[in-house]
Phi, psi and omega in degrees: 000171182279145180282165181293333177292318179295319179296320179295318179294316179297320178295318179295315179297316180294324178294319179295317180296315179296320178295316179295317179296317179296319178296318179296320178294320177297321178295320178296319178295318178297319177297321178294323177296319178296314179299319179298317178299317178295320179294321179296317177298320179295318179296317179295317180292322177295321178297316177298318180297315180295320178295319179294321176297318180296319180296315180292323177296318178296317178296320177295321179295318177298317178298319179299315179298318180294322178294321176297319179296317177298317179299316181294318178297319179295320179298314180297318179296321177296320177298316178299316180295320178299317177297318179296319179296318178298318179293320183288328183265355178285129182257135178278103185265012181284145179253121181260122179250123177256115183253122177252078182278126176256118179262126168114000000 
């Protein structure tokens, strides 16, 4: 059988191997926690960026609609003014003849 010294050496070696393996696993878990934290920050920053783009897009869309409304009102007003100008500049070129014919 194995002597007690050999068993002690094997126990010591297995304890060192298990400790090293456990330390390596803990380091891997810590690295994963760091990566997870970085990923969460990236998701939050991307979310803020997307929200800001959406907000600016919505504001641009509202501005576009208001500009279209102004354009349409201006177009209608221009049509009204054009009609008024046509009416004001039209000259009545008819000649009215009043005949006072006396018969008889």
